[in-house]
C-alpha positions in Angstrom: -41.9 18.4 -65.7 -38.2 19.0 -65.9 -36.8 22.0 -67.6 -33.6 23.3 -67.9 -33.4 27.4 -66.8 -30.5 29.3 -68.1 -29.1 32.1 -65.4 -27.2 35.3 -65.3 -24.4 32.9 -65.0 -25.4 31.1 -68.5 -25.7 34.2 -70.4 -22.4 35.5 -68.8 -20.9 32.4 -70.2 -22.6 32.6 -73.9 -21.7 35.9 -74.2 -18.4 35.6 -73.6 -18.1 32.9 -76.1 -20.1 34.8 -78.7 -17.4 37.9 -78.4 -14.8 35.5 -78.5 -13.7 35.7 -74.9 -13.4 32.2 -73.8 -13.1 29.3 -75.8 -15.6 26.8 -76.3 -14.1 23.9 -74.6 -13.4 25.9 -71.5 -17.1 27.3 -71.9 -18.4 23.7 -71.9 -16.0 22.7 -68.4 -17.5 25.6 -66.6 -20.8 24.4 -68.2 -21.0 21.5 -66.4 -20.5 23.5 -63.0 -22.9 26.0 -63.4 -25.8 22.9 -64.6 -29.1 23.9 -62.6 -32.5 22.0 -63.7 -35.6 22.8 -62.7 -38.5 19.9 -62.1 -41.6 21.1 -61.7 -42.1 24.1 -59.9 -40.6 22.1 -56.4 -36.9 21.6 -56.9 -34.1 23.4 -58.3 -31.2 21.2 -58.2 -27.0 21.6 -58.9 -25.8 19.0 -61.5 -22.6 20.4 -60.9 -22.0 20.3 -57.6 -20.1 17.2 -57.7 -18.0 18.1 -60.5 -17.4 21.1 -58.9 -16.5 20.2 -55.2 -16.4 16.0 -55.0 -19.3 16.5 -53.3 -22.8 15.3 -54.7 -25.7 17.4 -53.6 -27.8 14.6 -51.4 -31.6 14.6 -51.6 -33.2 14.9 -48.3 -36.1 12.9 -48.9 -38.5 13.8 -46.3 -41.3 16.8 -47.2 -40.8 14.9 -50.8 -44.2 13.0 -52.4 -43.3 10.0 -53.6 -43.6 11.5 -57.1 -41.3 14.4 -56.4 -38.9 12.3 -55.2 -38.8 9.9 -58.5 -38.9 13.1 -60.6 -36.3 14.6 -58.8 -33.7 10.9 -58.9 -34.2 10.9 -62.8 -33.5 14.5 -63.0 -30.3 13.2 -61.3 -29.2 10.1 -62.8 -30.0 11.6 -66.3 -27.5 14.2 -65.2 -24.4 13.8 -62.8 -25.4 10.1 -63.2 -26.2 8.9 -59.7 -27.6 10.2 -56.2 -28.1 9.5 -52.7 -31.5 10.4 -51.0 -31.3 10.6 -47.1 -33.5 10.1 -45.0 -35.6 7.5 -47.0 -38.9 6.2 -45.9 -39.0 2.8 -47.5 -42.3 3.7 -49.3 -40.6 6.4 -50.8 -37.7 4.2 -51.7 -39.9 1.2 -53.5 -41.4 3.8 -55.4 -37.9 5.2 -56.9 -37.1 1.5 -57.4 -40.3 0.6 -58.8 -39.7 3.6 -61.6 -36.4 1.9 -63.0 -34.0 4.6 -63.1 -31.0 2.8 -62.3 -29.1 0.8 -60.4 -30.9 1.2 -56.9 -29.5 0.4 -52.9 -32.2 0.6 -50.4 -30.5 0.3 -46.7 -33.0 0.3 -44.2 -31.0 1.1 -41.5 -29.6 3.6 -42.7 -32.5 5.1 -45.0 -30.2 5.9 -47.4 -30.9 5.3 -51.2 -28.1 5.3 -53.7 -29.4 5.5 -57.5 -26.9 4.4 -60.5 -27.8 5.6 -64.1 -26.8 2.8 -67.3 -22.7 3.9 -67.5 -22.3 5.5 -64.3 -18.5 6.0 -63.7 -18.2 5.9 -60.5 -15.4 8.1 -58.6 -11.8 6.7 -58.6 -11.3 5.1 -55.3 -8.9 7.1 -52.9 -8.2 7.8 -49.5 -9.3 6.1 -46.4 -11.9 7.1 -43.7 -12.5 5.2 -40.3 -16.4 5.7 -38.9 -17.4 4.4 -35.3 -20.5 3.8 -33.3 -21.0 4.4 -30.1 -24.0 1.6 -29.6 -26.1 0.2 -31.8 -28.8 3.0 -32.1 -26.0 5.3 -33.5 -25.2 2.9 -36.4 -28.2 4.7 -38.6 -26.6 7.9 -38.1 -23.4 5.9 -38.4 -23.7 4.3 -42.2 -25.6 7.9 -43.6 -21.9 8.9 -43.1 -19.8 6.0 -44.3 -22.8 6.1 -47.4 -21.6 9.3 -48.4 -17.7 8.9 -47.9 -18.1 5.3 -50.2 -20.3 7.9 -53.0 -17.4 9.9 -52.6 -15.0 7.5 -53.1 -13.4 6.5 -50.4 -12.5 3.3 -48.7 -14.0 3.1 -45.0 -13.4 1.4 -42.7 -16.2 0.7 -39.5 -16.4 -0.8 -36.0 -19.4 -0.6 -34.1 -20.5 -0.7 -30.3 -17.7 0.4 -29.1 -18.8 3.4 -26.9 -17.6 4.2 -23.4 -19.5 1.9 -21.8 -17.3 -0.4 -22.6 -14.3 1.3 -23.7 -12.1 -1.8 -23.9 -14.0 -3.2 -26.4 -11.9 0.5 -28.6 -8.7 0.0 -28.8 -8.6 -3.2 -31.4 -10.7 -1.4 -33.8 -9.4 2.0 -33.7 -5.4 0.2 -34.4 -7.1 -1.2 -37.4 -8.0 2.2 -38.6 -5.3 3.7 -37.5 -2.8 1.1 -39.1 -4.9 1.1 -42.4 -3.9 4.5 -42.5 -7.2 6.3 -42.1 -6.5 10.6 -42.5 -10.3 10.8 -40.6 -13.0 10.0 -38.5 -16.3 10.2 -37.4 -17.6 9.2 -34.6 -21.7 8.9 -33.5 -22.6 8.8 -30.3 -26.0 9.6 -28.3 -26.9 10.0 -24.8 -23.6 12.0 -22.8 -21.7 12.0 -26.3 -18.4 10.9 -24.8 -17.0 9.1 -27.2 -15.7 11.5 -29.4 -13.6 13.2 -27.3 -12.3 10.1 -25.8 -10.9 9.1 -29.7 -9.4 12.7 -30.3 -7.8 12.2 -27.1 -6.3 9.2 -28.5 -5.1 9.6 -32.4 -3.2 12.3 -34.6 -6.3 12.8 -37.2 -8.7 15.2 -37.0 -12.1 13.3 -35.8 -15.8 14.5 -36.4 -18.5 14.1 -34.1 -21.5 13.2 -34.8 -24.6 13.4 -31.9 -27.2 11.1 -32.3 -30.8 11.6 -31.0 -30.7 8.4 -29.0 -31.3 9.4 -25.3 -33.0 9.4 -22.1 -36.0 12.4 -20.7 -33.7 15.9 -20.1 -31.3 15.9 -23.1 -32.6 13.3 -24.6 -33.1 13.9 -28.5 -29.2 14.4 -29.0 -29.0 17.4 -26.5 -27.3 16.6 -24.8 -24.4 14.5 -27.1 -24.6 17.8 -29.0 -23.3 19.6 -26.0 -21.1 17.4 -24.4 -19.1 17.6 -27.9 -19.3 21.2 -28.3 -17.7 21.1 -24.8 -14.6 19.1 -25.5 -11.3 19.3 -24.2 -10.1 17.1 -26.5 -8.2 19.3 -29.6 -9.1 18.1 -33.5 -13.0 17.3 -32.6 -15.4 19.1 -34.7 -18.7 18.5 -34.8 -21.8 18.4 -37.1 -25.7 18.9 -35.9 -27.7 15.7 -33.9 -28.0 13.1 -36.9 -26.5 15.0 -39.6 -24.5 11.7 -41.0 -24.2 13.5 -44.5 -22.4 16.6 -43.4 -19.8 14.2 -41.5 -19.0 12.0 -44.0 -18.9 15.0 -46.6 -16.5 16.3 -44.1 -14.4 12.7 -43.5 -14.4 12.2 -47.3 -12.9 16.1 -48.1 -10.0 15.4 -45.4 -9.6 12.4 -46.5 -8.9 12.7 -50.3 -7.2 15.9 -49.7 -5.1 13.3 -47.8 -4.6 11.1 -50.7 -3.7 13.7 -52.9 -6.8 14.0 -54.8 -8.5 16.5 -56.6 -11.9 16.1 -58.3 -11.6 14.3 -61.9 -11.9 17.2 -65.1 -14.4 16.0 -68.1 
């Protein structure tokens, strides 16, 4: 069951309209930013996040039952009109597809599920970002980052399996991205996590290091990659947590949109 609950900020907004301190039009704009939707007793959704900061609220699918995820997706489709679910299992994705909440795309490789409602208007394309992956095992996290960028209206160039074990593979794709005007690069790498430092030493745009949980034995599960990136001597490299493609993609997209002189649409 889905309910909308006014909170203190909403009551203050209504009081401001009632006593003439705020016009109805101004209140409507702020109300869209404050939108909160309670779904049962297990979720309280921030429906205004995409409007407020141009980063949609991402639904983390693990830990949610199939029925919970279906209801949450339905609430977002009725509200902002679109939603991205991360780390979604095939069973969860199929249930959402069967519920027919809207146009749904599921990528088994990245486990990203995107659902768009009828009449949803996508963000105007603005800004360019690049996404690199050191090895094939790093592609799922890289694709998660790319999916977030695309949902935020950023054009994405990708190049995969260009890691330091064969560094000659990097030069061509990296030049293509720079020629295309990328304003930020996400670089996903597991094992020792060296590729983001290499890239950051070669380019004049911000690099977001995305450590992945690929590796052997001691330091595996992304620990060595994370520590290696944090210890980088290449300036201009920032690092997100292990397998956090969502965070890397959102950061790259915000940079790219700002570089493209874009602002969140008013509405």
